[in-house]
N, C-alpha and C positions, 0 to 999 in steps of 0.2 A: 360760255353762258350756262348757268346752272338750271336744273329742272325746277319749274315751279312746284310748290308743295301744296297738297290739300290736307288740311287738318281735319281729323275725324274724332268725334266723341260718341261713344256707345252709350245707350240707355242703361246697360248693365252688362255684367260678365257673360251672361248667357248669349246675348246678342253678339258680343265679340267672338265667342266660341263657335256659334252656329251660323252666323250671317256676316262673316268678316267682309268689310268694305274693300273689295278687290276685284280685279278682272279675272274671269275664269281661266283664260288662256292668254299667253303672251301674244300681243298683237290685237287683242280684242279692243274695240272702240269704247265700250261702256263698262262701268262698274255695276255689278248686280245689286238690285234692291229687293229685299225680301219681305214677306209677311212675317215680321219679327215678333211672333207670339206663339204660344202653345195652343192657340185657338184656331179651329177650322172656321173660316168665314164662309157664309152662305150668301150667294148673290142671286137673287130672284130675277126673273126676266124683267127687263127694262129698268132694273135698279142700278144705281151706281154707289160705290162705297169708297171710302178713304182707307188705304192700307198703310199702316205705320211701318216704316223701314227700320225703326229702332236706332236711328243715328241722327247726328247733326254734323254738318260739314262747314268748313270755311274754305270757300273756293278763292283762289288767289285773285287779286285785282288784275283786271285785263282779261278775265275769263268769266264764263257763266256755265251753268249746268242745264242740260236739256233732259227732262224725264221722258223716256220713250219706252215702248213695248219691246220685250224680247221677241225675236221672230217666232218663237214657239208659242207665245201666248195666244195669238189668234189661231194659229194652225191647230193647236191641240185643244184649246178651251173655247174658242170662238168668242173671246173677250177683247174689248178695246181698252187700251190704256190711254187716257186723255193726256195729251202732251202738256208738259209744264216747263216753266223756265225758273231757274234759281239764280238770282243775282249774286254777285260776289259779296255784297254786304249782308246777306241773309245768313243767320247762324242758328235758326230755329229747327224744329223737327222736320225730317224729310218724309213726305208721304207720296204715294202713287194713288191716282184716282182711276178706278177701274169701272167700266160700264158693261153690262150684259145686254146686248142688242136683240136677243132672242131671234137670231137668224134661223131660218127654216122653220120658225114657229114651233119649236120643240116644247116650249112652255115648261121647261125643267130648270130648277136652280143649278148653278155651277158652284162647286166647292173649291175654295182656295185653302190648300193644306198649310198647316203650320210650317214655317221656315221655307216655304215655296217662293221662288223668284219669278215674278211676272214682268218686271220692268228693269230698266237700267238707267244709269245717270251718265250722260256723255258730256264731257267737258270740252268747250270750244272757246277759241280766242274771240275777244270782243274788242276790235281796234278802236282807238280814240279817233273820232271823226269831227270835223268842223262843219257846221251847218251854214250854208250860204243861200240867200234868196236871189235867184236870177232866172232868166228865161231858160226853158228846157232846151237842151241841144237836140238837133235832129239826129235820129238813128234809123237804121234800116227797118226796125220793127215799129217804131213810133208808138201810136196808141192802140195798135192791134192787140186784142186781148185773147181770152180763152180759145184755144184751138187754132189760132190764126197762123201758126207756123206750119200747119199741115196742109194748108190750101195753096 
């Protein structure tokens, strides 16, 4: 079985050179997404912004892309990346949505440097499922919700 391919198109040569769509290390789960501009973005407390990754991708059928934060984004900058889902049929521009929650009430803007990576795109399989309507089967957990497995 061959490896599925992701098709990538860069907005321009500079994006290709400075923000290549790749995994930083062999074995990494995600492809890094960058602030693909020469502009420093300023994110005020409680503000959210859209960060253009400078690419378009065609995810293979049977897969989708999940936009997630890099682990260092919260640790170093105290920013949240709002999770997103990219279906295999979407071929438009890729963006990350970033929010400044103003933790610890510092009331200072956070700067996102040009070509800085805050998020990543993780590709996951999406199996074809058949939906059937019938009675719910009995399980050990049943309808027990939040925190019920700890009791």
